[in-house]
One Martini backbone bead per residue (centre of mass of N, CA, C, O) as a GRO file, in nm:
protein
  475
    1MET     BB    1   1.585   2.711  -0.683
    2ASP     BB    2   1.319   2.560  -0.758
    3SER     BB    3   0.983   2.627  -0.886
    4ASP     BB    4   0.617   2.556  -0.797
    5LEU     BB    5   0.320   2.740  -0.810
    6LYS     BB    6   0.079   2.528  -0.876
    7HIS     BB    7   0.165   2.384  -0.610
    8PHE     BB    8   0.162   2.237  -0.312
    9ASP     BB    9   0.412   2.298  -0.076
   10GLU     BB   10   0.528   2.140   0.218
   11MET     BB   11   0.783   2.344   0.262
   12LEU     BB   12   0.742   2.588   0.070
   13LEU     BB   13   0.729   2.958   0.084
   14GLY     BB   14   0.786   3.059  -0.180
   15LEU     BB   15   1.123   3.169  -0.193
   16ASP     BB   16   1.202   3.166   0.148
   17GLY     BB   17   0.996   3.010   0.291
   18VAL     BB   18   0.854   2.794   0.553
   19ARG     BB   19   0.695   2.559   0.695
   20ALA     BB   20   0.661   2.474   1.019
   21PRO     BB   21   0.754   2.166   1.009
   22TYR     BB   22   1.045   2.277   0.863
   23ALA     BB   23   1.207   2.479   1.037
   24GLU     BB   24   1.433   2.306   1.173
   25TYR     BB   25   1.536   2.167   0.922
   26ASN     BB   26   1.611   2.425   0.759
   27GLN     BB   27   1.824   2.525   0.955
   28TRP     BB   28   2.011   2.286   0.906
   29PHE     BB   29   2.028   2.285   0.591
   30SER     BB   30   2.144   2.582   0.551
   31GLN     BB   31   2.430   2.476   0.700
   32GLU     BB   32   2.492   2.286   0.478
   33ASP     BB   33   2.700   2.111   0.271
   34PRO     BB   34   2.636   2.006  -0.043
   35ALA     BB   35   2.874   1.806  -0.067
   36ARG     BB   36   2.797   1.634   0.176
   37LEU     BB   37   2.513   1.555   0.077
   38SER     BB   38   2.606   1.418  -0.180
   39LYS     BB   39   2.770   1.200  -0.037
   40LYS     BB   40   2.534   1.083   0.129
   41SER     BB   41   2.367   0.993  -0.112
   42LYS     BB   42   2.577   0.781  -0.206
   43GLU     BB   43   2.578   0.619   0.058
   44ALA     BB   44   2.285   0.528   0.043
   45GLU     BB   45   2.311   0.366  -0.216
   46ALA     BB   46   2.527   0.170  -0.106
   47PHE     BB   47   2.354   0.057   0.123
   48PHE     BB   48   2.125  -0.059  -0.050
   49ARG     BB   49   2.308  -0.246  -0.214
   50ARG     BB   50   2.423  -0.413   0.023
   51THR     BB   51   2.134  -0.499   0.139
   52GLY     BB   52   1.930  -0.556  -0.114
   53ILE     BB   53   1.732  -0.313  -0.203
   54THR     BB   54   1.501  -0.450  -0.417
   55PHE     BB   55   1.337  -0.473  -0.741
   56ASN     BB   56   1.120  -0.584  -0.986
   57VAL     BB   57   1.087  -0.557  -1.342
   58TYR     BB   58   0.829  -0.582  -1.551
   59GLY     BB   59   0.771  -0.617  -1.905
   60GLN     BB   60   1.039  -0.706  -2.006
   61ALA     BB   61   1.257  -0.899  -2.151
   62ALA     BB   62   1.369  -0.885  -1.850
   63ALA     BB   63   1.370  -0.920  -1.538
   64GLN     BB   64   1.483  -0.655  -1.321
   65GLU     BB   65   1.697  -0.525  -1.097
   66ARG     BB   66   1.636  -0.254  -0.859
   67LEU     BB   67   1.678   0.038  -0.727
   68ILE     BB   68   1.540   0.252  -0.500
   69PRO     BB   69   1.526   0.566  -0.491
   70PHE     BB   70   1.680   0.795  -0.256
   71ASP     BB   71   1.572   1.073  -0.065
   72LEU     BB   72   1.707   1.301   0.186
   73ILE     BB   73   1.443   1.458   0.192
   74PRO     BB   74   1.210   1.490   0.406
   75ARG     BB   75   0.890   1.417   0.512
   76ILE     BB   76   0.682   1.652   0.695
   77ILE     BB   77   0.456   1.597   0.973
   78ALA     BB   78   0.234   1.716   1.163
   79ASN     BB   79   0.065   1.622   1.437
   80ARG     BB   80  -0.207   1.743   1.353
   81GLU     BB   81  -0.222   1.607   1.075
   82TRP     BB   82  -0.196   1.311   1.175
   83THR     BB   83  -0.447   1.294   1.349
   84LYS     BB   84  -0.645   1.324   1.115
   85LEU     BB   85  -0.545   1.095   0.939
   86SER     BB   86  -0.571   0.855   1.145
   87LYS     BB   87  -0.875   0.878   1.183
   88GLY     BB   88  -0.948   0.826   0.883
   89ILE     BB   89  -0.808   0.552   0.854
   90GLU     BB   90  -0.953   0.398   1.076
   91GLN     BB   91  -1.237   0.433   0.965
   92ARG     BB   92  -1.182   0.293   0.693
   93VAL     BB   93  -1.092   0.015   0.800
   94ARG     BB   94  -1.354  -0.049   0.946
   95GLY     BB   95  -1.532  -0.036   0.694
   96ILE     BB   96  -1.390  -0.261   0.534
   97ASN     BB   97  -1.435  -0.494   0.736
   98ALA     BB   98  -1.745  -0.473   0.739
   99PHE     BB   99  -1.786  -0.519   0.438
  100LEU     BB  100  -1.658  -0.801   0.418
  101HIS     BB  101  -1.846  -0.943   0.611
  102ASP     BB  102  -2.108  -0.877   0.458
  103VAL     BB  103  -2.049  -0.995   0.163
  104TYR     BB  104  -2.000  -1.294   0.318
  105HIS     BB  105  -2.300  -1.276   0.427
  106ARG     BB  106  -2.584  -1.077   0.431
  107GLN     BB  107  -2.571  -0.829   0.229
  108GLU     BB  108  -2.698  -0.544   0.318
  109ILE     BB  109  -2.575  -0.337   0.110
  110LEU     BB  110  -2.729  -0.468  -0.128
  111ARG     BB  111  -3.022  -0.454  -0.022
  112ALA     BB  112  -2.997  -0.128   0.009
  113GLY     BB  113  -2.850  -0.017  -0.267
  114ILE     BB  114  -2.553   0.099  -0.238
  115VAL     BB  115  -2.441  -0.158  -0.384
  116PRO     BB  116  -2.410  -0.314  -0.663
  117ILE     BB  117  -2.436  -0.648  -0.723
  118GLU     BB  118  -2.253  -0.668  -0.986
  119LEU     BB  119  -1.985  -0.573  -0.841
  120ILE     BB  120  -1.973  -0.859  -0.707
  121SER     BB  121  -2.070  -1.101  -0.891
  122ARG     BB  122  -1.854  -0.994  -1.136
  123ASN     BB  123  -1.608  -1.024  -0.942
  124GLU     BB  124  -1.290  -1.164  -0.929
  125ALA     BB  125  -1.240  -1.089  -0.610
  126PHE     BB  126  -1.475  -1.265  -0.551
  127LEU     BB  127  -1.519  -1.534  -0.306
  128PRO     BB  128  -1.729  -1.796  -0.265
  129GLN     BB  129  -1.547  -1.954  -0.050
  130MET     BB  130  -1.619  -1.711   0.178
  131ILE     BB  131  -1.895  -1.783   0.232
  132GLY     BB  132  -1.954  -1.788   0.581
  133VAL     BB  133  -1.669  -1.686   0.659
  134THR     BB  134  -1.490  -1.642   0.971
  135PRO     BB  135  -1.238  -1.503   1.085
  136PRO     BB  136  -1.025  -1.474   1.315
  137GLY     BB  137  -1.155  -1.205   1.494
  138ASP     BB  138  -1.289  -1.069   1.238
  139VAL     BB  139  -1.032  -1.044   1.041
  140TYR     BB  140  -0.933  -0.943   0.714
  141THR     BB  141  -0.737  -0.677   0.747
  142HIS     BB  142  -0.429  -0.686   0.889
  143ILE     BB  143  -0.304  -0.530   0.633
  144VAL     BB  144  -0.280  -0.181   0.543
  145GLY     BB  145  -0.263   0.035   0.242
  146THR     BB  146  -0.309   0.387   0.226
  147ASP     BB  147  -0.351   0.601  -0.036
  148ILE     BB  148  -0.223   0.940  -0.017
  149VAL     BB  149  -0.321   1.271  -0.102
  150ARG     BB  150  -0.223   1.616  -0.168
  151THR     BB  151  -0.355   1.972  -0.236
  152GLY     BB  152  -0.335   2.104   0.061
  153GLU     BB  153  -0.326   2.202   0.376
  154ASP     BB  154  -0.635   2.035   0.423
  155ASP     BB  155  -0.601   1.832   0.159
  156PHE     BB  156  -0.717   1.500   0.161
  157PHE     BB  157  -0.676   1.190  -0.029
  158VAL     BB  158  -0.796   0.889  -0.137
  159LEU     BB  159  -0.674   0.683  -0.392
  160GLU     BB  160  -0.627   0.395  -0.238
  161ASP     BB  161  -0.683   0.052  -0.148
  162ASN     BB  162  -0.473  -0.191   0.035
  163ALA     BB  163  -0.613  -0.528   0.110
  164ARG     BB  164  -0.418  -0.761   0.043
  165THR     BB  165  -0.070  -0.705  -0.032
  166PRO     BB  166   0.091  -0.477   0.099
  167SER     BB  167   0.365  -0.275   0.007
  168GLY     BB  168   0.681  -0.103   0.149
  169VAL     BB  169   0.769  -0.124   0.457
  170SER     BB  170   1.077  -0.173   0.425
  171TYR     BB  171   1.139   0.112   0.316
  172MET     BB  172   1.052   0.269   0.559
  173LEU     BB  173   1.264   0.138   0.753
  174GLU     BB  174   1.526   0.191   0.582
  175ASN     BB  175   1.504   0.495   0.559
  176ARG     BB  176   1.536   0.550   0.861
  177GLU     BB  177   1.802   0.402   0.908
  178THR     BB  178   1.963   0.579   0.712
  179MET     BB  179   1.914   0.855   0.849
  180LEU     BB  180   2.032   0.778   1.126
  181HIS     BB  181   2.316   0.714   1.015
  182MET     BB  182   2.375   0.996   0.863
  183PHE     BB  183   2.179   1.192   1.084
  184PRO     BB  184   2.184   1.189   1.412
  185GLU     BB  185   2.157   1.496   1.487
  186LEU     BB  186   1.868   1.542   1.391
  187PHE     BB  187   1.724   1.344   1.611
  188SER     BB  188   1.814   1.533   1.854
  189GLN     BB  189   1.669   1.800   1.755
  190ILE     BB  190   1.428   1.628   1.629
  191LYS     BB  191   1.104   1.514   1.705
  192VAL     BB  192   1.051   1.182   1.605
  193GLN     BB  193   0.854   0.938   1.529
  194PRO     BB  194   0.872   0.611   1.545
  195VAL     BB  195   0.911   0.286   1.333
  196SER     BB  196   1.081   0.030   1.450
  197ASP     BB  197   0.818  -0.132   1.582
  198TYR     BB  198   0.669  -0.278   1.352
  199PRO     BB  199   0.756  -0.580   1.363
  200LYS     BB  200   0.655  -0.624   1.651
  201ASN     BB  201   0.359  -0.538   1.593
  202LEU     BB  202   0.306  -0.744   1.372
  203ARG     BB  203   0.345  -1.000   1.539
  204ARG     BB  204   0.138  -0.932   1.758
  205SER     BB  205  -0.107  -0.897   1.569
  206LEU     BB  206  -0.103  -1.179   1.442
  207ALA     BB  207  -0.117  -1.345   1.708
  208ALA     BB  208  -0.405  -1.220   1.790
  209CYS     BB  209  -0.529  -1.394   1.522
  210ALA     BB  210  -0.549  -1.659   1.622
  211PRO     BB  211  -0.686  -1.933   1.668
  212ALA     BB  212  -0.882  -2.056   1.924
  213ASN     BB  213  -0.710  -2.348   1.923
  214CYS     BB  214  -0.461  -2.214   2.025
  215ASP     BB  215  -0.161  -2.311   2.185
  216GLY     BB  216  -0.001  -2.080   2.306
  217ARG     BB  217   0.239  -1.966   2.110
  218PRO     BB  218   0.217  -1.850   1.813
  219THR     BB  219   0.277  -1.957   1.485
  220VAL     BB  220   0.466  -1.775   1.251
  221ALA     BB  221   0.448  -1.704   0.890
  222VAL     BB  222   0.599  -1.646   0.565
  223LEU     BB  223   0.457  -1.629   0.240
  224THR     BB  224   0.632  -1.693  -0.060
  225PRO     BB  225   0.689  -1.716  -0.406
  226GLY     BB  226   0.988  -1.603  -0.418
  227ILE     BB  227   1.278  -1.469  -0.565
  228HIS     BB  228   1.107  -1.353  -0.828
  229ASN     BB  229   0.972  -1.158  -0.668
  230SER     BB  230   0.951  -0.816  -0.636
  231ALA     BB  231   0.915  -0.853  -0.291
  232TYR     BB  232   1.128  -1.045  -0.156
  233PHE     BB  233   1.288  -0.870   0.030
  234GLU     BB  234   1.047  -0.809   0.218
  235HIS     BB  235   0.980  -1.092   0.311
  236SER     BB  236   1.258  -1.149   0.436
  237PHE     BB  237   1.276  -0.904   0.623
  238LEU     BB  238   1.018  -0.957   0.798
  239ALA     BB  239   1.089  -1.235   0.901
  240ASP     BB  240   1.351  -1.149   1.038
  241GLN     BB  241   1.233  -0.919   1.223
  242MET     BB  242   1.019  -1.125   1.363
  243GLY     BB  243   1.134  -1.424   1.393
  244VAL     BB  244   1.045  -1.592   1.132
  245GLU     BB  245   0.942  -1.792   0.888
  246LEU     BB  246   1.034  -1.852   0.551
  247VAL     BB  247   0.800  -1.961   0.304
  248GLU     BB  248   0.698  -2.208   0.079
  249GLY     BB  249   0.474  -2.414  -0.055
  250HIS     BB  250   0.678  -2.672  -0.044
  251ASP     BB  251   0.699  -2.647   0.288
  252LEU     BB  252   0.394  -2.732   0.285
  253ARG     BB  253   0.130  -2.909   0.477
  254VAL     BB  254  -0.112  -3.137   0.555
  255VAL     BB  255  -0.167  -3.198   0.918
  256ASP     BB  256  -0.422  -3.293   1.089
  257GLY     BB  257  -0.585  -3.021   0.981
  258HIS     BB  258  -0.313  -2.870   0.929
  259ILE     BB  259  -0.055  -2.643   0.890
  260ALA     BB  260   0.278  -2.740   0.791
  261MET     BB  261   0.628  -2.716   0.845
  262ARG     BB  262   0.938  -2.771   0.743
  263THR     BB  263   1.188  -2.920   0.947
  264THR     BB  264   1.457  -3.065   1.111
  265GLU     BB  265   1.210  -3.186   1.321
  266GLY     BB  266   0.992  -3.163   1.122
  267TYR     BB  267   0.662  -3.092   1.150
  268LYS     BB  268   0.511  -2.761   1.194
  269VAL     BB  269   0.267  -2.580   1.316
  270ILE     BB  270   0.060  -2.325   1.181
  271ASP     BB  271  -0.135  -2.038   1.278
  272VAL     BB  272   0.008  -1.795   1.107
  273LEU     BB  273  -0.028  -1.663   0.767
  274TYR     BB  274   0.176  -1.447   0.592
  275ARG     BB  275   0.070  -1.365   0.281
  276ARG     BB  276   0.240  -1.310  -0.061
  277VAL     BB  277  -0.007  -1.448  -0.211
  278ASP     BB  278  -0.232  -1.476  -0.428
  279ASP     BB  279  -0.534  -1.614  -0.439
  280ASP     BB  280  -0.505  -1.787  -0.710
  281TYR     BB  281  -0.224  -1.932  -0.568
  282LEU     BB  282  -0.296  -2.064  -0.281
  283ASP     BB  283  -0.499  -2.310  -0.407
  284PRO     BB  284  -0.520  -2.566  -0.640
  285LEU     BB  285  -0.801  -2.693  -0.533
  286ASN     BB  286  -0.967  -2.395  -0.544
  287PHE     BB  287  -0.813  -2.263  -0.777
  288ASN     BB  288  -0.540  -2.263  -0.943
  289PRO     BB  289  -0.427  -2.569  -1.067
  290ASP     BB  290  -0.125  -2.453  -1.165
  291SER     BB  291  -0.020  -2.391  -0.896
  292MET     BB  292   0.318  -2.365  -0.721
  293LEU     BB  293   0.279  -2.154  -0.458
  294GLY     BB  294   0.096  -2.311  -0.286
  295VAL     BB  295  -0.156  -2.501  -0.084
  296PRO     BB  296  -0.297  -2.790  -0.073
  297GLY     BB  297  -0.593  -2.731   0.130
  298ILE     BB  298  -0.590  -2.454   0.291
  299MET     BB  299  -0.895  -2.374   0.271
  300ASP     BB  300  -1.002  -2.607   0.447
  301VAL     BB  301  -0.848  -2.529   0.700
  302TYR     BB  302  -0.961  -2.244   0.719
  303ARG     BB  303  -1.270  -2.316   0.733
  304ALA     BB  304  -1.209  -2.488   1.006
  305GLY     BB  305  -1.018  -2.289   1.195
  306ASN     BB  306  -0.677  -2.378   1.175
  307ILE     BB  307  -0.614  -2.092   1.030
  308THR     BB  308  -0.444  -1.791   0.963
  309ILE     BB  309  -0.501  -1.555   0.700
  310ALA     BB  310  -0.274  -1.294   0.590
  311ASN     BB  311  -0.484  -1.195   0.429
  312ALA     BB  312  -0.779  -1.262   0.356
  313PRO     BB  313  -0.955  -1.412   0.150
  314GLY     BB  314  -1.121  -1.169  -0.061
  315THR     BB  315  -1.015  -0.863  -0.008
  316GLY     BB  316  -1.003  -0.744  -0.306
  317ILE     BB  317  -1.292  -0.617  -0.315
  318ALA     BB  318  -1.195  -0.353  -0.144
  319ASP     BB  319  -0.966  -0.259  -0.385
  320ASP     BB  320  -1.153  -0.202  -0.587
  321LYS     BB  321  -1.205   0.078  -0.794
  322ALA     BB  322  -1.518   0.064  -0.800
  323ILE     BB  323  -1.569   0.037  -0.496
  324TYR     BB  324  -1.422   0.294  -0.411
  325SER     BB  325  -1.652   0.491  -0.515
  326TYR     BB  326  -1.831   0.383  -0.242
  327MET     BB  327  -1.683   0.442   0.031
  328PRO     BB  328  -1.845   0.669   0.171
  329GLU     BB  329  -2.104   0.491   0.192
  330ILE     BB  330  -1.979   0.253   0.342
  331ILE     BB  331  -1.890   0.404   0.596
  332GLU     BB  332  -2.171   0.513   0.676
  333PHE     BB  333  -2.322   0.240   0.694
  334TYR     BB  334  -2.124   0.118   0.936
  335THR     BB  335  -2.065   0.394   1.127
  336GLY     BB  336  -2.252   0.665   1.094
  337GLU     BB  337  -2.031   0.828   0.929
  338LYS     BB  338  -1.855   1.049   0.788
  339ALA     BB  339  -1.602   1.085   0.591
  340ILE     BB  340  -1.294   1.215   0.660
  341LEU     BB  341  -1.183   1.104   0.398
  342LYS     BB  342  -1.150   1.167   0.076
  343ASN     BB  343  -1.240   1.116  -0.237
  344VAL     BB  344  -1.193   1.066  -0.561
  345GLU     BB  345  -1.324   1.136  -0.834
  346THR     BB  346  -1.531   0.876  -1.001
  347HIS     BB  347  -1.543   0.696  -1.309
  348ARG     BB  348  -1.755   0.448  -1.434
  349CYS     BB  349  -1.715   0.280  -1.734
  350SER     BB  350  -1.970   0.085  -1.712
  351GLU     BB  351  -2.114   0.352  -1.757
  352PRO     BB  352  -2.228   0.507  -2.029
  353ASP     BB  353  -2.198   0.807  -1.942
  354ALA     BB  354  -1.911   0.781  -1.833
  355LEU     BB  355  -1.776   0.680  -2.090
  356LYS     BB  356  -1.835   0.925  -2.264
  357PHE     BB  357  -1.686   1.128  -2.087
  358VAL     BB  358  -1.406   0.992  -2.096
  359LEU     BB  359  -1.366   0.996  -2.403
  360ASP     BB  360  -1.390   1.311  -2.425
  361LYS     BB  361  -1.161   1.350  -2.161
  362LEU     BB  362  -0.895   1.176  -2.178
  363ALA     BB  363  -0.664   1.405  -2.178
  364ASP     BB  364  -0.754   1.482  -1.853
  365LEU     BB  365  -0.716   1.188  -1.746
  366VAL     BB  366  -0.715   0.910  -1.519
  367VAL     BB  367  -0.662   0.565  -1.604
  368LYS     BB  368  -0.779   0.254  -1.451
  369GLU     BB  369  -0.760  -0.046  -1.338
  370VAL     BB  370  -0.950  -0.213  -1.107
  371HIS     BB  371  -0.688  -0.433  -1.058
  372GLY     BB  372  -0.461  -0.247  -1.047
  373SER     BB  373  -0.092  -0.206  -1.017
  374GLY     BB  374   0.213  -0.024  -1.013
  375GLY     BB  375   0.121   0.151  -1.283
  376TYR     BB  376  -0.014  -0.050  -1.449
  377GLY     BB  377  -0.247   0.006  -1.706
  378MET     BB  378  -0.220   0.321  -1.731
  379LEU     BB  379  -0.351   0.662  -1.785
  380VAL     BB  380  -0.202   0.983  -1.855
  381GLY     BB  381  -0.342   1.209  -2.039
  382PRO     BB  382  -0.148   1.471  -2.036
  383ALA     BB  383   0.110   1.256  -2.116
  384ALA     BB  384  -0.021   1.168  -2.379
  385SER     BB  385  -0.045   1.062  -2.682
  386LYS     BB  386  -0.244   1.025  -2.952
  387THR     BB  387  -0.192   0.723  -2.979
  388GLU     BB  388  -0.241   0.642  -2.683
  389LEU     BB  389  -0.530   0.746  -2.671
  390ALA     BB  390  -0.647   0.570  -2.899
  391ASN     BB  391  -0.573   0.295  -2.777
  392PHE     BB  392  -0.727   0.335  -2.508
  393ALA     BB  393  -1.008   0.380  -2.625
  394ALA     BB  394  -1.031   0.093  -2.737
  395LYS     BB  395  -1.017  -0.049  -2.465
  396LEU     BB  396  -1.266   0.083  -2.339
  397ARG     BB  397  -1.476  -0.019  -2.550
  398LYS     BB  398  -1.417  -0.327  -2.507
  399ASN     BB  399  -1.366  -0.287  -2.157
  400PRO     BB  400  -1.515  -0.081  -1.944
  401SER     BB  401  -1.530  -0.245  -1.661
  402ASN     BB  402  -1.197  -0.227  -1.627
  403TYR     BB  403  -1.259   0.090  -1.566
  404ILE     BB  404  -1.138   0.401  -1.436
  405ALA     BB  405  -1.183   0.759  -1.368
  406GLN     BB  406  -0.977   1.057  -1.308
  407PRO     BB  407  -0.868   1.332  -1.214
  408THR     BB  408  -0.606   1.555  -1.231
  409LEU     BB  409  -0.420   1.609  -0.974
  410SER     BB  410  -0.273   1.855  -0.753
  411LEU     BB  411  -0.010   1.755  -0.632
  412SER     BB  412   0.196   1.761  -0.401
  413THR     BB  413   0.512   1.892  -0.287
  414VAL     BB  414   0.858   1.783  -0.246
  415PRO     BB  415   1.169   1.819  -0.208
  416ILE     BB  416   1.465   1.753  -0.374
  417PHE     BB  417   1.800   1.647  -0.414
  418ALA     BB  418   1.966   1.832  -0.640
  419LYS     BB  419   2.219   1.965  -0.821
  420LYS     BB  420   2.067   2.269  -0.789
  421GLY     BB  421   1.905   2.166  -0.546
  422LEU     BB  422   1.594   2.236  -0.482
  423ALA     BB  423   1.316   2.022  -0.606
  424PRO     BB  424   1.005   1.977  -0.704
  425ARG     BB  425   0.795   1.686  -0.612
  426HIS     BB  426   0.576   1.446  -0.637
  427VAL     BB  427   0.347   1.295  -0.390
  428ASP     BB  428   0.287   1.023  -0.171
  429LEU     BB  429   0.103   0.807   0.076
  430ARG     BB  430   0.177   0.499   0.281
  431PRO     BB  431   0.017   0.384   0.526
  432PHE     BB  432   0.038   0.150   0.804
  433VAL     BB  433  -0.195  -0.112   0.902
  434LEU     BB  434  -0.302  -0.272   1.203
  435VAL     BB  435  -0.516  -0.563   1.262
  436SER     BB  436  -0.704  -0.654   1.557
  437PRO     BB  437  -0.888  -0.739   1.831
  438ASN     BB  438  -0.716  -0.504   1.994
  439GLY     BB  439  -0.689  -0.323   1.726
  440ILE     BB  440  -0.549  -0.019   1.585
  441ASN     BB  441  -0.233   0.025   1.405
  442ILE     BB  442  -0.047   0.325   1.325
  443THR     BB  443   0.216   0.419   1.162
  444PRO     BB  444   0.409   0.693   1.176
  445GLY     BB  445   0.347   0.767   0.844
  446GLY     BB  446   0.541   0.600   0.604
  447LEU     BB  447   0.536   0.587   0.249
  448THR     BB  448   0.716   0.793   0.042
  449ARG     BB  449   0.644   0.879  -0.285
  450VAL     BB  450   0.845   0.986  -0.575
  451ALA     BB  451   0.858   1.190  -0.853
  452LEU     BB  452   1.160   1.244  -1.024
  453LYS     BB  453   1.020   1.371  -1.249
  454ALA     BB  454   0.948   1.650  -1.388
  455GLY     BB  455   0.589   1.668  -1.354
  456SER     BB  456   0.535   1.400  -1.247
  457LEU     BB  457   0.268   1.165  -1.114
  458VAL     BB  458   0.447   0.903  -1.105
  459VAL     BB  459   0.552   0.705  -0.812
  460ASN     BB  460   0.621   0.437  -0.902
  461SER     BB  461   0.887   0.229  -0.901
  462SER     BB  462   0.820   0.086  -1.181
  463GLN     BB  463   0.816   0.410  -1.303
  464GLY     BB  464   1.073   0.574  -1.146
  465GLY     BB  465   1.041   0.602  -0.857
  466GLY     BB  466   1.073   0.710  -0.520
  467THR     BB  467   1.197   0.778  -0.182
  468LYS     BB  468   1.106   0.874   0.161
  469ASP     BB  469   1.127   0.998   0.455
  470THR     BB  470   0.880   0.994   0.726
  471TRP     BB  471   0.774   1.259   0.935
  472VAL     BB  472   0.645   1.261   1.266
  473LEU     BB  473   0.582   1.481   1.494
  474GLU     BB  474   0.603   1.573   1.789
  475ASP     BB  475   0.449   1.783   2.019
   0.00000   0.00000   0.00000
């Protein structure tokens, strides 16, 4: 068994012990034949391949489909730990929704000087078309993915907020399905909170956000950019699981002031559109005129209150990484409470003193684009070569406001099943949150992403990371 004494390991204590949440699992694991587990691991890969659970990798000579590697050692979270986490997540999501309503209406947080006005006015994620628009039910972020990292027994940090079109929930569901299929005996021995009701809860939550003028049972649909999108499997999977139509922009049109989809019986009005298309491509009449992915005129229908778009256009301002650095103040401003979950210390490179500090300490820091995602466009200083550092420094000097920098955190580890036994690897966690006028629903657990390379801190699937099933124990 490999050991990594520099980092908090969520399972292992020293050389022989395990932490309490893993006690029952470890008892089972220690009696298992490694050859059987190795065979099960290959079975899981075959299952994912048969099911078509893939994603596309961009930025190469040709975008190629890959399986996301799945590791069969679960990440286990005690009920007590999850209670604290879920309270912090709920508080954060409430703060984000209040912030979005405010910046598109009275802008009191800007008047109070809490958030600099230029961070909004010069931000490409801020949509002037949303000023004065209140979404049905006053919900902006219907689905949120909050990325959380752990550095110690009781030390959790929010790494970033995904408030636009968070992805990965299909992997959470399929990981659990795979584990249930391979190790049914485990789930009879250990009481794990279920995640399988997520699609039902998602449909119910979206339906609860239907426009006020909706009659009867709301019609929900999922809007996808199409089969070439990296997350197309997830779009198709969620539509199928919810029992709703998966549509593309060319399937939709404006009919009598509503958005309607083409069916074999003519056009049918959609009340709630769960869109997995970015703002810029949503409506060629209001945003990018060259977009072939969206629906001409949908923003006019939306502003008239005749359709719910989930997540609301313009929510990207809340997961901008420069805005993230103000999130503790944002939460306190709107909730009157201190943030339960801590932020990672963040240096805004747009500020001259911060830029100087970052350039001086570049080899020790993680630098990210303010609108970046998927691990693209970032620098992990300790893992970078001198040439990479020099090139990135030039980028920073050229466009400092496009970047933030953070210290390299000592992320917790969870063992993976390696050829030589258990080996620690760094992890993060993306819990999935549903928001409706009826309340906030957080699926117990979420998607654990794991850096499969020894010592790597980059967990993104696009950068070679894998996933684990995430267990939240019952009381």
